[in-house]
C-alpha positions as CSV (number, residue, x, y, z in Angstrom):
1,L,-20.8,55.2,0.2
2,H,-20.5,55.5,3.9
3,M,-18.9,59.0,3.9
4,N,-20.5,60.1,7.0
5,T,-19.3,57.0,9.0
6,P,-16.2,57.9,10.6
7,G,-14.9,54.1,11.1
8,V,-15.7,52.9,7.4
9,I,-13.8,56.2,6.2
10,D,-10.7,55.5,8.3
11,A,-11.0,51.7,7.1
12,G,-10.8,52.8,3.7
13,L,-8.1,55.2,4.1
14,C,-5.6,52.6,5.9
15,T,-6.4,50.7,2.9
16,I,-5.4,53.1,0.3
17,I,-2.3,53.5,2.7
18,D,-1.4,49.7,2.7
19,I,-1.8,49.7,-1.0
20,L,0.4,52.3,-1.8
21,D,2.8,51.7,1.0
22,D,5.6,49.6,-0.4
23,D,7.5,49.3,2.7
24,I,4.6,47.3,4.7
25,D,5.4,44.1,5.7
26,G,4.1,41.5,7.9
27,E,0.7,39.6,8.2
28,Y,-1.2,42.9,7.2
29,A,0.5,43.2,4.0
30,L,-1.4,43.3,0.9
31,V,0.8,41.3,-1.5
32,G,0.3,41.7,-5.4
33,V,-1.8,44.5,-5.3
34,E,-1.0,47.2,-7.9
35,S,-1.6,50.9,-7.2
36,C,-4.7,52.8,-8.9
37,S,-3.9,53.2,-12.9
38,D,-3.0,57.4,-13.7
39,S,-6.6,57.7,-15.0
40,D,-8.1,56.7,-11.6
41,L,-5.6,58.7,-9.6
42,P,-7.6,62.1,-9.8
43,A,-10.8,60.3,-8.7
44,V,-9.1,58.9,-5.8
45,L,-7.4,62.0,-4.6
46,T,-10.6,63.7,-4.8
47,L,-12.2,60.9,-2.5
48,V,-9.5,61.4,-0.1
49,L,-10.0,65.4,0.0
50,E,-13.7,65.1,0.2
51,T,-13.5,62.8,3.2
52,M,-11.1,65.5,5.0
53,R,-13.9,68.3,3.9
54,M,-16.6,66.1,5.6
55,H,-14.7,65.5,9.0
56,P,-12.8,68.5,9.8
57,A,-12.6,67.7,13.3
58,K,-11.5,64.0,13.1
59,A,-8.0,64.2,13.7
60,E,-7.4,60.6,12.9
61,I,-9.0,61.0,9.6
62,Q,-7.2,64.2,8.8
63,S,-4.1,62.4,9.5
64,R,-4.7,59.3,7.7
65,A,-5.9,61.5,4.5
66,C,-2.8,63.8,4.7
67,M,-1.0,60.4,4.6
68,C,-2.7,59.5,1.4
69,V,-2.2,62.8,-0.3
70,G,1.4,62.7,0.4
71,M,1.5,59.3,-1.1
72,L,-0.9,60.0,-4.3
73,V,0.4,63.1,-5.5
74,P,3.7,62.3,-6.7
75,Q,2.2,59.3,-8.5
76,A,-0.6,61.7,-10.3
77,P,0.2,62.6,-13.8
78,E,1.1,66.3,-14.2
79,Q,-2.2,67.3,-15.7
80,A,-3.9,65.7,-13.0
81,R,-1.8,67.8,-10.5
82,V,-2.5,71.0,-12.2
83,A,-6.0,70.4,-12.2
84,M,-6.2,69.6,-8.7
85,A,-4.5,73.0,-7.5
86,A,-6.8,75.1,-9.6
């Protein structure tokens, strides 16, 4: 992975947002793409949180990652939310 490359991280976070946000319309909408499975949500959430830890001074990454967290947490199974809070 390119976890040290802010541009790549930003693109990845934008892709997660595009997949999870069903309100997006227009030429960049990802039509027919499913959200990740319940079993994959903790891993995706962990990856998003790791990008935040690695780039605390990058406001754009922090902002997009927060948006991802806000979209992922409500979809996560209860046991995953409890485990992430610990």
